[in-house]
C-alpha positions in Angstrom: 197.3 138.8 35.3 198.5 142.4 35.4 197.2 145.3 33.3 200.1 145.3 30.9 199.6 141.6 30.1 195.9 142.0 29.8 196.4 144.9 27.4 198.8 142.9 25.1 196.4 139.9 25.2 193.5 142.2 24.0 195.6 143.8 21.3 196.9 140.4 20.1 193.3 139.0 20.0 192.0 142.0 18.1 194.8 141.8 15.6 194.2 138.1 15.1 190.4 138.6 14.7 190.9 141.5 12.2 193.3 139.4 10.1 190.8 136.5 9.9 187.9 138.8 8.8 189.9 141.1 6.6 188.8 141.1 3.0 191.5 140.3 0.5 192.2 143.0 -2.1 193.1 142.6 -5.7 194.7 145.1 -8.2 194.5 144.7 -11.9 197.3 145.9 -14.3 196.1 144.9 -17.8 195.3 145.8 -21.4 192.0 146.7 -23.1 190.4 143.4 -22.0 190.7 144.5 -18.4 189.2 148.0 -18.9 185.6 149.2 -18.2 184.6 152.8 -18.3 184.3 154.2 -14.8 186.2 151.3 -13.2 189.8 152.2 -14.0 192.3 154.4 -12.2 193.3 156.9 -13.2 190.0 157.8 -14.8 191.8 159.3 -17.8 193.0 155.8 -19.0 191.4 154.8 -22.3 188.8 152.0 -22.0 187.6 149.4 -24.5 184.4 148.3 -22.7 181.5 150.4 -21.4 182.4 153.8 -23.0 179.2 155.9 -23.3 178.3 156.8 -26.8 180.8 154.5 -28.5 179.6 151.5 -30.5 182.4 148.8 -30.4 182.1 145.3 -31.6 182.2 143.4 -28.3 179.7 141.6 -26.2 180.6 143.1 -22.8 178.0 145.7 -21.9 178.0 145.6 -18.1 181.0 145.7 -15.7 179.6 142.5 -14.2 180.5 140.7 -17.4 184.2 141.5 -17.3 186.6 138.6 -16.4 188.1 140.5 -13.4 184.7 141.4 -11.9 183.5 137.8 -12.0 186.8 136.5 -10.6 186.8 139.0 -7.7 183.2 138.4 -6.8 183.4 134.6 -7.1 186.3 134.5 -4.7 185.1 137.1 -2.2 187.9 139.6 -3.0 187.6 143.4 -3.2 189.0 145.5 -6.1 191.8 147.7 -4.8 192.6 149.3 -8.1 192.2 148.6 -11.8 195.1 150.4 -13.6 194.4 149.0 -17.0 194.7 150.9 -20.3 193.1 150.2 -23.7 195.9 150.6 -26.2 198.4 148.5 -24.3 199.1 144.9 -25.0 199.9 142.3 -22.3 200.9 139.5 -24.8 199.8 138.1 -28.1 200.6 135.5 -30.6 200.2 136.2 -34.3 199.1 133.2 -36.4 197.6 133.4 -39.9 196.8 137.1 -39.4 194.8 136.2 -36.3 195.8 137.7 -33.0 195.1 135.2 -30.2 195.4 136.6 -26.7 197.7 134.6 -24.4 196.9 134.6 -20.7 200.0 134.6 -18.5 199.3 133.6 -15.0 201.6 134.5 -12.2 201.2 134.1 -8.4 198.5 136.6 -7.2 199.6 138.5 -4.2 196.7 139.9 -2.2 196.9 141.8 1.0 194.6 143.5 3.4 197.2 146.2 4.1 199.9 147.9 2.0 203.3 146.3 2.2 205.7 147.9 4.6 
């Protein structure tokens, strides 16, 4: 085996190994239910949960209690970016003056590298 073949074999092997062990990344684009102060980007986005000094009627007091934190950690993913904003609405259904959130699921695309 010549040096050029050996070089390509090593590069191919390292590429394969890095792909196997790469951690999948997830980005969140959501409404107020997906916000937590200090965990959104840009940091200027308004948040519903975890805002210091604000008393809001909700039961989420730690980032570990958010749906997305639990999902990411239960599946071994890494948070790439949370670009959620409190004040936006993803979707809702109004029934008898009650707003019921509707969760819309679409295929989740995760990647260990930005698309080219």
